C-alpha positions as CSV (number, residue, x, y, z in Angstrom):
1,M,-20.5,-29.1,-5.7
2,R,-22.8,-28.9,-2.6
3,R,-26.4,-27.8,-2.6
4,I,-27.7,-25.3,0.0
5,I,-31.3,-26.0,1.0
6,D,-31.9,-23.7,3.9
7,G,-32.8,-20.0,3.9
8,V,-35.7,-18.1,2.3
9,D,-34.2,-18.3,-1.1
10,N,-32.2,-21.5,-1.4
11,L,-29.4,-22.1,-3.9
12,D,-30.6,-25.5,-4.9
13,Q,-30.4,-24.9,-8.7
14,L,-27.0,-23.0,-8.6
15,R,-23.4,-24.1,-8.8
16,V,-22.1,-23.6,-5.2
17,F,-18.7,-24.4,-3.8
18,R,-17.7,-24.6,-0.1
19,P,-14.4,-24.8,1.7
20,G,-12.7,-28.1,1.1
21,E,-14.4,-28.8,-2.2
22,P,-12.2,-29.0,-5.3
23,E,-13.6,-25.9,-7.1
24,Y,-13.4,-23.6,-4.0
25,A,-9.7,-22.7,-4.1
26,A,-9.7,-21.8,-7.8
27,A,-12.9,-19.7,-7.4
28,C,-11.4,-17.8,-4.5
29,A,-8.0,-17.1,-6.1
30,T,-7.2,-13.5,-7.0
31,F,-4.6,-11.8,-9.2
32,N,-2.6,-11.2,-6.0
33,V,-1.7,-14.7,-4.8
34,L,-1.1,-13.2,-1.3
35,A,-4.7,-12.2,-1.0
36,P,-7.1,-15.1,-1.7
37,L,-10.7,-14.7,-0.6
38,H,-12.2,-16.8,2.2
39,P,-16.0,-16.8,1.8
40,A,-18.4,-19.2,3.5
41,L,-19.5,-20.3,0.1
42,V,-19.1,-19.4,-3.6
43,V,-21.9,-19.0,-6.1
44,D,-20.7,-19.5,-9.7
45,A,-23.3,-17.4,-11.4
46,A,-24.4,-18.1,-15.0
47,S,-27.1,-15.4,-15.2
48,A,-28.5,-12.3,-13.6
49,A,-31.2,-14.5,-12.1
50,D,-28.4,-16.6,-10.4
51,V,-27.0,-13.4,-8.9
52,Q,-30.4,-12.4,-7.7
53,Q,-30.9,-15.7,-6.0
54,A,-27.5,-15.5,-4.3
55,V,-28.1,-12.0,-3.0
56,R,-31.4,-12.9,-1.6
57,Y,-29.9,-16.0,0.1
58,A,-27.2,-13.9,1.6
59,A,-29.7,-11.3,2.9
60,A,-31.9,-13.9,4.4
61,N,-29.0,-15.6,6.2
62,G,-27.3,-12.4,7.4
63,L,-24.2,-12.8,5.2
64,A,-22.2,-10.2,3.4
65,V,-21.9,-10.4,-0.4
66,A,-18.5,-10.3,-2.1
67,V,-18.0,-10.1,-5.9
68,K,-15.1,-11.2,-8.0
69,G,-14.7,-10.0,-11.5
70,G,-11.1,-10.0,-12.7
71,G,-9.8,-10.3,-9.1
72,H,-7.1,-7.7,-9.5
73,L,-7.9,-5.9,-6.2
74,Q,-9.8,-7.5,-3.4
75,P,-9.0,-5.3,-0.3
76,V,-11.0,-7.5,2.1
77,P,-10.8,-11.3,2.3
78,G,-14.5,-11.8,2.6
79,D,-14.5,-14.2,5.6
80,G,-17.9,-15.7,6.1
81,A,-19.4,-14.0,3.0
82,V,-21.2,-15.2,-0.1
83,L,-18.8,-14.8,-2.9
84,I,-20.4,-14.4,-6.4
85,I,-18.1,-15.1,-9.3
86,L,-19.1,-13.9,-12.8
87,D,-16.8,-15.7,-15.2
88,R,-19.6,-17.9,-16.7
89,M,-21.5,-14.6,-17.5
90,A,-18.5,-13.0,-19.3
91,G,-19.4,-11.7,-22.7
92,V,-19.0,-8.8,-25.1
93,T,-21.1,-7.7,-28.1
94,V,-20.5,-4.6,-30.1
95,D,-23.0,-2.6,-32.1
96,P,-20.8,-0.9,-34.7
97,S,-23.6,1.5,-35.9
98,S,-23.9,3.1,-32.4
99,A,-20.3,2.3,-31.4
100,V,-21.5,0.8,-28.1
101,A,-20.2,-2.3,-26.4
102,R,-22.5,-4.5,-24.2
103,V,-20.3,-6.1,-21.5
104,T,-21.5,-8.8,-19.2
105,G,-20.2,-10.5,-16.1
106,S,-16.4,-10.5,-15.6
107,A,-15.4,-9.9,-19.2
108,R,-11.9,-8.6,-19.3
109,W,-10.6,-5.6,-21.3
110,G,-8.8,-8.0,-23.6
111,Q,-12.2,-9.4,-24.7
112,V,-13.6,-5.9,-25.2
113,L,-10.5,-4.8,-27.2
114,D,-10.7,-7.7,-29.5
115,A,-14.5,-7.3,-30.1
116,A,-14.1,-3.5,-30.7
117,A,-11.1,-3.9,-33.0
118,E,-13.2,-5.9,-35.5
119,H,-15.0,-2.6,-36.2
120,G,-12.1,-0.2,-36.0
121,L,-13.3,0.9,-32.5
122,A,-11.5,1.4,-29.2
123,P,-12.6,1.3,-25.6
124,L,-11.3,3.5,-22.8
125,N,-9.4,0.5,-21.3
126,G,-6.9,0.3,-18.5
127,S,-3.3,-0.5,-18.5
128,T,-3.7,-4.3,-18.6
129,P,-6.0,-6.5,-20.7
130,T,-6.6,-8.9,-17.8
131,V,-8.6,-6.5,-15.6
132,S,-12.4,-6.9,-15.5
133,A,-14.0,-4.2,-17.6
134,I,-17.0,-3.6,-15.4
135,G,-14.9,-3.6,-12.2
136,Y,-12.6,-1.0,-13.7
137,V,-15.4,1.2,-14.8
138,L,-17.0,1.1,-11.3
139,G,-13.8,2.8,-10.1
140,G,-14.1,5.5,-12.8
141,G,-11.4,4.0,-15.0
142,Q,-8.5,6.1,-16.2
143,S,-7.4,5.1,-19.7
144,P,-3.7,5.7,-20.2
145,T,-4.3,5.9,-23.9
146,L,-7.5,7.8,-24.3
147,G,-8.3,9.3,-20.9
148,R,-6.8,12.8,-21.3
149,Q,-8.8,13.2,-24.5
150,Y,-12.1,11.7,-23.6
151,G,-12.3,11.6,-19.8
152,Y,-13.0,8.7,-17.5
153,A,-14.3,5.4,-18.9
154,S,-17.3,5.7,-16.6
155,D,-18.3,9.0,-18.5
156,H,-19.1,6.8,-21.5
157,V,-21.4,4.3,-19.8
158,T,-24.9,4.6,-21.0
159,E,-26.6,1.9,-18.9
160,F,-26.0,-0.6,-16.1
161,E,-27.9,-3.7,-15.1
162,V,-27.5,-4.2,-11.4
163,V,-28.8,-6.5,-8.7
164,T,-29.4,-4.5,-5.5
165,A,-29.5,-5.7,-1.9
166,D,-33.2,-6.5,-2.1
167,G,-32.6,-9.0,-4.9
168,S,-34.1,-6.7,-7.5
169,L,-32.6,-6.6,-11.0
170,R,-32.6,-3.0,-12.0
171,V,-31.8,-1.3,-15.3
172,V,-30.4,2.1,-14.5
173,N,-29.4,5.0,-16.7
174,D,-29.7,8.8,-16.9
175,T,-33.5,8.6,-16.8
176,Q,-34.2,5.4,-14.9
177,E,-33.1,5.6,-11.2
178,P,-30.4,8.2,-12.2
179,E,-29.1,8.7,-8.6
180,L,-28.1,5.0,-8.5
181,F,-26.7,5.1,-12.0
182,H,-24.5,8.0,-11.2
183,A,-23.4,6.8,-7.8
184,L,-22.3,3.4,-9.3
185,K,-19.7,5.3,-11.3
186,G,-16.7,5.6,-8.9
187,T,-17.8,3.7,-5.8
188,R,-16.2,0.3,-6.6
189,G,-19.2,-2.0,-6.1
190,N,-20.7,-0.6,-2.8
191,L,-24.2,-0.5,-4.2
192,G,-24.9,-3.8,-5.8
193,V,-23.7,-6.5,-8.3
194,V,-23.4,-5.0,-11.8
195,T,-24.1,-7.8,-14.3
196,R,-24.1,-5.7,-17.5
197,M,-22.9,-2.3,-18.8
198,D,-23.4,-0.6,-22.1
199,I,-20.4,1.7,-22.8
200,G,-19.5,3.9,-25.7
201,L,-16.5,3.2,-27.9
202,L,-14.3,5.6,-29.9
203,R,-13.2,5.3,-33.5
204,H,-9.5,4.7,-33.2
205,P,-8.3,1.6,-35.2
206,T,-4.7,2.5,-34.6
207,I,-2.7,4.6,-32.1
208,Y,0.9,5.8,-31.8
209,A,1.9,4.3,-28.4
210,G,4.4,2.3,-26.5
211,G,7.2,2.7,-24.0
212,I,10.9,3.6,-23.8
213,F,13.2,2.0,-21.2
214,F,16.2,4.0,-20.2
215,P,18.9,3.0,-17.8
216,G,17.8,3.8,-14.2
217,E,21.0,5.8,-13.6
218,Q,19.7,8.4,-16.1
219,M,16.5,9.2,-14.2
220,T,18.0,12.1,-12.2
221,T,18.2,14.0,-15.4
222,L,15.2,12.4,-17.2
223,L,12.5,12.9,-14.5
224,P,12.6,16.7,-14.4
225,L,12.6,16.8,-18.2
226,W,9.7,14.3,-18.4
227,R,7.7,16.5,-15.9
228,D,8.2,19.6,-17.9
229,W,7.5,17.9,-21.2
230,A,4.4,16.2,-20.0
231,A,2.9,19.6,-19.1
232,T,3.2,20.7,-22.7
233,L,1.4,17.7,-24.3
234,P,-1.9,18.2,-26.0
235,E,-5.0,16.4,-24.6
236,N,-4.8,13.7,-27.3
237,A,-1.5,12.6,-25.8
238,G,-0.9,10.8,-22.5
239,T,2.2,9.7,-20.5
240,S,3.4,8.0,-17.4
241,V,6.7,7.0,-16.0
242,A,7.8,4.1,-13.9
243,V,11.0,3.3,-11.9
244,D,11.4,-0.5,-12.5
245,R,13.7,-2.9,-10.7
246,L,12.8,-5.9,-12.8
247,P,13.3,-9.5,-11.6
248,P,15.7,-11.8,-13.5
249,V,12.9,-14.0,-14.8
250,P,12.9,-15.8,-18.2
251,D,9.7,-14.3,-19.5
252,L,11.4,-10.9,-19.8
253,P,13.7,-10.2,-22.8
254,P,17.4,-10.8,-21.9
255,H,18.3,-7.1,-21.9
256,L,15.5,-6.3,-19.4
257,R,16.1,-9.2,-16.9
258,G,17.2,-8.0,-13.5
259,A,17.6,-4.4,-14.9
260,F,17.2,-1.1,-13.1
261,L,15.2,1.1,-15.5
262,L,13.1,4.2,-16.1
263,H,10.1,3.3,-18.3
264,V,8.5,6.3,-20.1
265,R,5.1,5.4,-21.6
266,F,3.5,7.5,-24.3
267,A,0.2,7.4,-26.3
268,F,-1.0,9.8,-29.0
269,T,-4.2,9.5,-31.1
270,G,-3.1,11.8,-33.9
271,P,-1.0,11.1,-36.9
272,A,2.2,9.0,-36.2
273,D,4.5,11.7,-37.6
274,Q,3.1,14.2,-35.1
275,G,3.4,11.8,-32.3
276,E,7.0,11.1,-33.2
277,A,7.7,14.9,-33.2
278,L,6.1,15.2,-29.8
279,L,8.2,12.4,-28.4
280,A,11.4,13.6,-29.9
281,P,12.6,15.5,-26.8
282,I,12.3,12.4,-24.6
283,R,14.0,10.2,-27.2
284,A,16.9,12.6,-27.4
285,A,17.3,13.0,-23.6
286,G,18.8,9.6,-22.8
287,T,20.2,6.3,-24.2
288,A,17.3,3.9,-24.7
289,V,17.6,0.3,-23.7
290,D,14.4,-0.6,-25.5
291,D,11.9,1.5,-27.5
292,S,8.5,0.1,-28.5
293,V,6.7,3.4,-29.4
294,A,5.2,3.1,-32.9
295,E,1.9,3.2,-34.7
296,V,0.1,0.0,-33.7
297,P,-3.4,-1.5,-33.9
298,Y,-5.3,0.0,-30.9
299,R,-5.7,-3.4,-29.3
300,D,-1.9,-3.7,-28.9
301,S,-1.8,-0.5,-26.9
302,A,-3.1,-2.4,-23.9
303,L,0.5,-3.7,-23.5
304,M,2.0,-0.2,-23.4
305,H,2.6,-0.4,-19.6
306,A,4.1,-3.9,-19.9
307,D,2.1,-4.9,-16.8
308,P,2.4,-8.5,-15.6
309,L,-0.3,-10.7,-17.2
310,N,-0.2,-13.6,-14.7
311,P,-1.0,-13.6,-11.0
312,L,1.8,-12.8,-8.6
313,P,2.4,-12.1,-4.9
314,Y,2.5,-8.4,-4.2
315,V,1.7,-5.4,-2.0
316,D,1.0,-1.9,-3.1
317,K,0.2,1.6,-2.0
318,G,-1.0,4.7,-3.9
319,L,-1.4,8.4,-3.4
320,G,-2.4,11.5,-5.3
321,V,0.2,14.2,-5.8
322,R,-0.7,17.8,-6.4
323,E,2.6,18.9,-8.0
324,L,6.1,17.6,-8.9
325,T,8.3,20.4,-7.8
326,D,12.1,20.0,-7.9
327,E,11.9,19.3,-4.2
328,A,9.2,16.7,-4.7
329,L,11.2,14.9,-7.4
330,A,14.3,15.0,-5.1
331,A,12.2,13.3,-2.4
332,F,10.9,10.8,-4.9
333,L,14.4,9.9,-6.0
334,G,15.5,9.7,-2.4
335,A,13.0,7.0,-1.9
336,V,13.3,5.0,-5.1
337,G,16.1,6.4,-7.2
338,P,19.7,5.4,-8.1
339,G,21.8,4.2,-5.2
340,V,18.8,3.6,-3.0
341,D,18.2,0.1,-1.5
342,C,14.6,0.0,-2.6
343,P,13.0,-3.5,-2.9
344,L,9.9,-2.3,-4.9
345,V,9.6,-3.8,-8.3
346,T,7.9,-0.7,-9.8
347,V,6.9,2.8,-8.8
348,E,4.9,4.8,-11.3
349,I,3.7,8.3,-11.8
350,R,0.8,9.0,-14.1
351,A,0.3,12.5,-15.5
352,L,-3.4,13.2,-15.6
353,G,-5.3,16.4,-16.5
354,G,-7.1,17.2,-19.7
355,A,-10.6,15.8,-20.0
356,L,-10.0,13.8,-16.8
357,D,-10.4,17.2,-15.0
358,R,-13.7,18.1,-16.5
359,A,-17.0,17.4,-14.7
360,P,-19.5,15.1,-16.5
361,A,-22.9,16.2,-17.6
362,A,-24.5,14.7,-14.5
363,P,-22.6,14.4,-11.1
364,D,-21.0,11.0,-10.6
365,A,-18.9,9.5,-7.8
366,V,-15.4,9.7,-9.4
367,P,-13.3,11.3,-6.7
368,S,-10.2,12.2,-8.7
369,R,-11.2,15.0,-11.1
370,G,-8.6,17.7,-10.8
371,L,-5.9,15.3,-9.6
372,P,-2.6,16.2,-11.4
373,F,-0.6,13.1,-10.7
374,Q,-1.3,9.6,-9.4
375,V,1.6,7.6,-7.8
376,L,1.5,3.8,-7.2
377,G,4.3,1.6,-5.7
378,I,4.3,-2.2,-6.0
379,G,6.5,-4.7,-4.2
380,A,6.5,-8.3,-5.2
381,G,7.6,-11.2,-3.0
382,G,6.5,-13.9,-0.6
383,P,5.3,-13.6,3.0
384,D,8.8,-13.3,4.4
385,D,9.4,-10.2,2.2
386,L,6.3,-8.3,3.3
387,P,7.7,-6.3,6.2
388,R,10.5,-5.0,4.0
389,L,8.2,-4.2,1.1
390,R,5.6,-2.5,3.3
391,A,8.3,-0.4,4.9
392,A,9.5,0.7,1.5
393,L,5.9,1.7,0.5
394,D,5.5,3.6,3.7
395,R,8.8,5.5,3.0
396,L,7.6,6.4,-0.5
397,V,4.3,7.8,0.8
398,E,6.0,9.6,3.6
399,A,8.6,11.1,1.2
400,L,5.8,12.6,-0.9
401,R,3.6,13.6,2.0
402,P,4.3,17.4,1.7
403,W,2.9,17.3,-1.9
404,R,0.1,14.9,-1.3
405,Y,-3.3,15.7,-2.9
406,D,-6.3,14.9,-0.8
407,H,-7.9,12.7,-3.4
408,Q,-6.7,9.9,-5.6
409,M,-8.1,7.6,-8.2
410,A,-10.6,5.0,-6.8
411,N,-9.0,2.2,-8.7
412,F,-5.6,3.0,-7.1
413,M,-6.9,2.8,-3.5
414,T,-5.2,0.1,-1.5
415,A,-5.9,-1.7,1.7
416,G,-4.4,0.3,4.6
417,G,-4.3,3.5,2.5
418,A,-6.1,6.8,3.1
419,G,-9.5,6.9,4.7
420,L,-12.5,6.7,2.3
421,R,-14.0,10.0,3.4
422,D,-10.6,11.7,2.8
423,V,-10.4,10.2,-0.7
424,Y,-13.9,11.3,-1.7
425,G,-14.2,14.4,0.3
426,P,-17.1,15.0,2.8
427,E,-19.6,16.3,0.2
428,L,-19.2,13.5,-2.3
429,Y,-18.9,10.9,0.4
430,D,-22.2,12.0,2.1
431,R,-24.0,12.1,-1.2
432,V,-23.0,8.6,-2.0
433,L,-23.8,7.4,1.5
434,A,-27.3,8.7,1.1
435,V,-27.7,6.5,-2.0
436,K,-26.1,3.6,-0.2
437,H,-28.6,3.9,2.7
438,K,-31.4,3.8,0.2
439,Y,-30.4,0.8,-1.8
440,D,-28.3,-1.1,0.7
441,P,-29.6,-0.1,4.2
442,D,-28.1,-3.2,5.9
443,N,-24.7,-2.8,4.2
444,L,-24.9,-6.2,2.4
445,F,-22.2,-5.1,0.0
446,R,-19.4,-4.4,2.5
447,V,-16.6,-6.6,1.3
448,N,-14.8,-3.7,-0.4
449,F,-13.8,-0.1,0.3
450,N,-17.0,0.4,2.2
451,F,-19.2,3.5,2.6
452,V,-20.7,3.4,6.0
């Protein structure tokens, strides 16, 4: 550990790591092992006061500020920046009487799920328990299990505690600095370092959820059926589908290793027998290789997507899609379907709609309300594989270009994807930019998808 003694606000009392020191590499590692961060120094914050001191130091020395929560998506390497890591601040407390969780630092969804489950409560969590809860909510947060019924996770935040570019610690909500509170929801960390959020929970101790793997060769028939079936689902049901080319790795069950599959995911918050009846057309449409859909404790639904839980090397690209016509599905299959030499490990389509389309009580910065489908492709491999993987992602996006929706989910934006103004639209972008100029006039928080 090295102490920093220069600057208006020195970091003498903080844990600080610099390149070459033992702790630096681990602090800069991300979930994507191909994309570590490269800051000038790392501040290992243990409190909001530590974050304030780090931000003031960065501002005084003309350095950008980067933040790492769960580290799942870091689009910019942060060269020369001050990186603030929040793991020592991670915590979750639940007030069962108000059904509110207080989440601090880089607490992951798995921690929130466990704390909520003790009281029969459920958060609007993402598709993997290893994602930072606050980071996910700052991108809006589409819950595969509860989103179509209850909207975006950010709709349920009642308060943030945030350190802004002037080093102030602000508590913001619907009545205290509401413009900042609302702009934080959907902008992915452009406006400050959020050290705490209070977020409402739902009373769902169990859920009917899981996934069905079908042989990939059946997807030509199954995908149109899935599309038509998804359009009939009630709002308390959600679904997505993924084309998987799984690696032959030992941590997968033997029947899934190296397999080419179509993975249909399903979640329903009503009675299990009703969920079973809703799912029956899909179950009858193909020959399942694996079927995990059942009534489970809500905390187990975080594994519905079967996302990897450990860091891996990957590249990805996402886009919004306005409709899945027969022609669109044919183009999709032409890019990733049976008989195609496609190196991507997974390509998913999420069916949205329901409460995800409805505007919140006060305008926020979530850009994807009204988005019918979100597509995301992921290719896994080492540096030598990158040209082939990126070319396959480009082919996927190009194949679906005629049906592309202008906007997409903020948490699915990827480096090198659509321009930020296009994703948010001119009106929302300019509204957020006005808040950015007020609270971060020197663009201190620019190691991200940056509003400028």
